[in-house]
C-alpha positions as CSV (number, residue, x, y, z in Angstrom):
1,M,-13.4,12.5,-12.0
2,V,-13.0,8.7,-11.3
3,T,-15.1,6.7,-13.8
4,S,-16.4,3.2,-13.3
5,A,-15.7,1.9,-16.8
6,P,-12.1,0.8,-17.6
7,A,-10.2,3.3,-19.7
8,P,-7.0,3.2,-21.7
9,I,-4.0,3.9,-19.6
10,I,-0.5,5.4,-20.1
11,S,2.5,4.3,-18.2
12,A,6.0,5.8,-18.0
13,K,9.2,4.6,-16.3
14,P,11.6,5.5,-15.0
15,V,10.7,8.9,-13.8
16,V,13.8,9.9,-11.9
17,L,13.5,12.1,-8.8
18,P,16.7,13.6,-7.4
19,A,17.4,12.2,-3.9
20,P,20.4,13.7,-2.3
21,G,21.6,11.7,0.7
22,R,19.9,8.5,-0.4
23,G,22.8,7.1,-2.4
24,E,20.5,6.5,-5.4
25,D,18.1,8.8,-7.2
26,L,14.5,7.6,-6.7
27,R,13.0,5.9,-9.7
28,V,9.3,5.6,-10.0
29,R,6.7,4.2,-12.4
30,V,3.6,6.3,-13.2
31,S,0.4,4.9,-14.6
32,A,-2.6,7.0,-15.4
33,P,-5.8,7.1,-17.5
34,A,-5.1,8.4,-20.9
35,H,-7.9,10.9,-20.5
36,G,-9.7,12.8,-17.8
37,H,-8.9,15.6,-15.3
38,D,-9.0,16.1,-11.5
39,L,-7.5,12.6,-11.1
40,P,-6.9,11.3,-7.6
41,I,-3.4,9.9,-6.7
42,I,-2.3,6.6,-5.2
43,V,1.3,6.3,-4.0
44,F,2.1,2.6,-3.8
45,S,4.9,1.0,-1.7
46,H,6.0,-2.5,-2.9
47,G,6.8,-5.5,-0.7
48,F,10.3,-6.6,0.2
49,G,12.6,-7.0,-2.8
50,W,10.1,-5.9,-5.4
51,S,10.2,-2.7,-7.5
52,M,8.2,-0.3,-9.5
53,D,7.6,-3.1,-12.0
54,G,5.5,-5.2,-9.7
55,Y,1.9,-5.2,-8.7
56,G,0.6,-4.8,-12.2
57,P,-2.8,-6.3,-11.3
58,L,-3.4,-3.5,-8.9
59,A,-1.6,-0.6,-10.6
60,D,-3.1,-1.2,-14.0
61,F,-6.6,-1.7,-12.7
62,W,-6.5,1.4,-10.6
63,A,-5.2,3.5,-13.5
64,A,-7.9,2.1,-15.8
65,H,-10.4,3.2,-13.2
66,G,-9.4,6.8,-12.9
67,F,-6.4,7.0,-10.5
68,V,-2.8,8.1,-11.1
69,V,-0.6,5.4,-9.6
70,I,3.0,6.2,-8.6
71,Q,5.2,3.3,-7.7
72,P,8.7,4.0,-6.3
73,T,11.5,1.5,-6.3
74,H,12.8,1.3,-2.7
75,L,16.4,0.5,-1.7
76,D,15.6,-3.1,-0.7
77,S,14.6,-3.9,-4.3
78,R,16.4,-6.9,-5.9
79,T,16.9,-4.6,-8.9
80,L,19.4,-2.6,-6.8
81,N,21.1,-5.5,-5.0
82,L,22.1,-3.5,-2.0
83,P,24.6,-5.6,0.1
84,P,23.5,-6.5,3.6
85,D,26.5,-4.6,5.1
86,D,25.5,-1.4,3.3
87,P,25.4,1.4,6.0
88,R,21.9,2.3,4.8
89,T,20.5,-1.2,5.5
90,P,19.5,-0.6,9.1
91,L,17.4,2.4,8.2
92,I,15.8,1.1,5.0
93,W,12.4,1.3,6.6
94,R,13.0,5.0,7.1
95,F,14.3,5.5,3.5
96,R,11.1,3.9,2.4
97,V,8.9,6.4,4.2
98,E,11.1,9.2,2.8
99,D,10.6,7.8,-0.7
100,L,6.9,8.2,-0.5
101,K,7.2,11.7,0.9
102,R,9.7,12.6,-1.9
103,V,7.1,11.6,-4.4
104,L,4.6,13.9,-2.8
105,D,7.1,16.7,-2.7
106,R,7.9,16.4,-6.4
107,L,4.5,15.9,-8.0
108,D,5.4,18.8,-10.2
109,L,8.3,16.9,-11.6
110,V,6.2,13.7,-11.9
111,E,3.6,15.6,-13.9
112,A,6.2,17.2,-16.2
113,S,8.0,13.9,-16.9
114,V,4.9,12.0,-18.2
115,P,3.7,13.2,-21.6
116,G,0.1,14.3,-21.4
117,L,-0.2,14.2,-17.6
118,G,0.4,17.9,-16.8
119,G,-2.4,19.7,-15.1
120,R,-4.5,16.6,-14.6
121,L,-3.8,15.7,-11.0
122,D,-6.1,16.5,-8.0
123,R,-3.5,17.1,-5.3
124,S,-6.3,17.3,-2.6
125,R,-7.1,13.6,-3.1
126,I,-4.1,11.5,-2.3
127,A,-4.0,8.0,-0.9
128,A,-1.1,5.8,0.3
129,A,-1.2,2.0,-0.3
130,G,1.2,-0.9,0.0
131,H,1.6,-4.6,0.4
132,S,3.5,-6.3,3.3
133,W,6.5,-4.2,4.2
134,G,5.1,-1.7,1.8
135,A,1.9,-1.6,3.8
136,Q,4.0,-0.8,6.9
137,T,5.7,2.0,4.9
138,A,2.3,3.4,3.9
139,S,0.9,3.0,7.4
140,V,3.6,5.4,8.8
141,L,2.2,8.1,6.6
142,L,-1.2,7.4,8.0
143,G,0.0,7.9,11.5
144,A,1.4,4.6,12.7
145,R,4.7,4.7,14.6
146,V,7.8,2.6,14.7
147,L,8.1,2.2,18.4
148,D,11.3,2.6,20.3
149,P,12.8,-0.6,21.8
150,D,11.5,0.4,25.2
151,G,8.0,0.9,23.8
152,G,8.2,4.6,23.4
153,A,6.0,6.3,20.9
154,G,8.7,6.8,18.2
155,E,8.8,9.7,15.8
156,D,5.6,11.0,14.1
157,L,6.2,10.7,10.3
158,S,2.6,11.0,9.3
159,D,1.8,13.2,6.3
160,P,-1.4,15.4,6.2
161,R,-1.4,15.2,2.4
162,I,-2.5,11.6,2.7
163,K,-6.3,11.4,3.0
164,A,-6.8,7.6,3.0
165,G,-4.9,4.3,2.8
166,V,-5.1,0.7,1.6
167,L,-3.0,-1.6,3.7
168,L,-2.6,-5.1,2.2
169,A,-1.2,-7.8,4.4
170,L,0.2,-5.3,6.9
171,P,2.2,-7.0,9.7
172,G,0.9,-6.7,13.3
173,L,2.6,-6.1,16.6
174,G,6.2,-6.7,17.4
175,G,7.8,-7.6,20.7
176,A,6.7,-11.0,22.0
177,D,4.6,-11.6,18.8
178,L,7.8,-11.8,16.7
179,T,9.9,-14.9,16.2
180,P,13.5,-14.5,17.7
181,F,14.9,-14.2,14.2
182,A,12.5,-11.4,13.3
183,A,13.1,-9.6,16.6
184,E,16.9,-9.7,16.0
185,H,17.0,-8.8,12.3
186,F,14.0,-6.6,11.9
187,P,13.8,-4.3,14.9
188,F,11.7,-1.8,12.9
189,M,8.9,-4.4,13.0
190,N,7.6,-2.9,16.2
191,P,4.6,-0.8,15.1
192,G,2.2,1.2,17.2
193,F,-1.2,1.7,15.7
194,A,-2.9,3.9,18.3
195,T,-2.0,7.0,16.4
196,M,-3.0,5.7,12.9
197,T,-5.9,8.1,12.6
198,T,-6.2,8.5,8.8
199,P,-9.0,6.4,7.3
200,A,-7.9,3.1,5.8
201,L,-8.9,-0.2,4.4
202,V,-7.0,-3.1,6.0
203,V,-6.9,-6.3,3.9
204,A,-5.9,-9.6,5.5
205,G,-6.0,-13.2,4.5
206,D,-7.4,-15.7,7.0
207,R,-4.6,-18.2,6.0
208,D,-1.7,-15.8,6.0
209,R,0.7,-17.3,8.5
210,S,4.0,-15.3,8.6
211,P,7.3,-17.0,9.4
212,L,8.1,-13.7,11.3
213,S,5.4,-14.1,13.9
214,V,4.6,-16.7,16.5
215,R,0.9,-15.9,16.0
216,G,-1.5,-17.0,13.3
217,A,-3.4,-15.1,10.6
218,D,-5.0,-12.8,13.2
219,W,-1.7,-11.0,13.5
220,F,-2.5,-9.2,10.3
221,T,-5.7,-7.8,11.8
222,D,-3.9,-5.9,14.5
223,P,-3.8,-2.7,12.4
224,Y,-7.6,-2.7,12.2
225,V,-8.3,-3.8,15.8
226,L,-5.7,-1.5,17.5
227,S,-6.0,1.7,15.5
228,P,-8.6,4.5,16.1
229,G,-12.0,4.3,14.3
230,G,-12.6,5.1,10.7
231,K,-11.2,1.8,9.5
232,S,-12.6,-1.1,7.5
233,L,-11.2,-4.7,7.4
234,L,-11.5,-6.9,4.4
235,T,-10.9,-10.5,5.5
236,L,-10.2,-12.7,2.5
237,F,-11.2,-16.4,2.9
238,G,-8.4,-18.8,2.1
239,A,-5.9,-16.1,1.3
240,E,-2.3,-16.3,2.1
241,H,0.3,-13.5,2.0
242,S,0.1,-12.7,-1.8
243,L,-3.7,-12.4,-1.4
244,G,-4.3,-14.5,-4.5
245,G,-1.6,-13.0,-6.7
246,I,-1.6,-9.2,-6.4
247,P,2.2,-8.9,-6.9
248,G,1.8,-10.1,-10.5
249,H,0.5,-12.8,-12.8
250,A,2.0,-16.3,-12.3
251,V,4.6,-15.0,-9.8
252,T,6.5,-17.8,-8.1
253,E,6.1,-16.2,-4.6
254,T,2.3,-16.6,-4.9
255,T,1.2,-19.6,-2.9
256,D,-2.5,-19.1,-3.2
257,E,-3.1,-18.0,-6.8
258,N,-6.8,-17.1,-7.2
259,P,-7.8,-14.7,-10.0
260,G,-11.2,-14.3,-8.5
261,R,-9.7,-13.1,-5.3
262,V,-7.5,-10.6,-7.1
263,A,-10.5,-9.3,-9.0
264,L,-12.4,-8.8,-5.7
265,I,-9.4,-6.8,-4.3
266,Q,-9.3,-4.7,-7.4
267,R,-12.9,-3.8,-7.2
268,L,-13.1,-3.3,-3.5
269,T,-10.0,-1.2,-3.1
270,S,-11.0,1.0,-6.0
271,A,-14.5,1.5,-4.5
272,Y,-13.1,2.2,-1.1
273,L,-10.7,4.9,-2.3
274,R,-13.3,6.5,-4.5
275,S,-15.6,7.0,-1.5
276,A,-12.8,7.8,1.0
277,L,-11.5,10.5,-1.3
278,D,-14.9,11.8,-2.2
279,P,-17.6,11.6,0.5
280,E,-20.3,12.0,-2.0
281,D,-19.3,8.9,-3.9
282,S,-21.4,5.8,-3.1
283,S,-19.0,3.2,-4.6
284,W,-18.0,1.7,-1.2
285,P,-21.4,1.2,0.3
286,A,-22.6,-0.4,-3.0
287,A,-19.5,-2.7,-3.1
288,R,-20.0,-3.7,0.5
289,T,-23.6,-4.6,-0.1
290,A,-22.7,-6.6,-3.2
291,L,-20.2,-8.7,-1.3
292,A,-22.6,-9.3,1.6
293,E,-25.3,-10.5,-0.8
294,S,-23.0,-12.7,-2.9
295,A,-24.1,-16.4,-2.9
296,E,-20.5,-17.5,-2.4
297,P,-18.6,-14.6,-0.9
298,L,-14.8,-14.6,-1.1
299,G,-14.5,-12.5,2.0
300,R,-16.2,-10.3,4.5
301,I,-16.0,-6.6,5.5
302,D,-16.1,-5.2,9.0
303,S,-16.0,-1.5,9.9
304,R,-15.5,0.5,13.0
């Protein structure tokens, strides 16, 4: 069961998952409560260039509050230094999705590779989460599509094992909403959200202005507005792309460092996933009420 009080955690890396055809075996970091059983699982996809070593503020908090967090290192990670002319580069977005699926396929190996973790996972309660490009990766498992250049639906790569999602700073629509540079170099940034049916919490900063889009911060609300119901949107006041610093403490890429905002994201994402993965859990309604009644709220929540 997920507990509300922080607990000691264990963390192991690298857990190596064989990945034929990928060119590199998949390395993941696993963080989990030191004690407890029937633990829900979060598979987390990092942003561009990061690795399994990033996002400690989220991974450590989630693990301390009862989740098993599995963080793969994708091929775009700076730790792998893949050259731009590598033949895998045009399909890295797809390798990313396959990385998350490979984690789910090999949960037996993940369990066996982390001392003390065996037999403690609840495989019926799995969530996918990610930040930025990682949020796009996670969204594909929730039912979003990478549309064809002509606007066709694209392949369905959703995964029924995923029961809920947390999508942090997920980019919006492609096409005319992209800058010419983005349209030329990142053709996979052409999502369709109409098929993203799995419940999800979308987190967006109201000052997140991407150099890849001609639109403003509202671009990051597209996944909420354009997807089917069963979604919630957390709009963070004053937040830019790092949402206050979720990639790590004192990270140079963070332009809006705000520990209070990070703490709010920690609490609200945990509460959302508890309730999304267990309908009898009241954490999310309680967290929503607490935010709405705050004297100086750092954000607001909408649901549809």
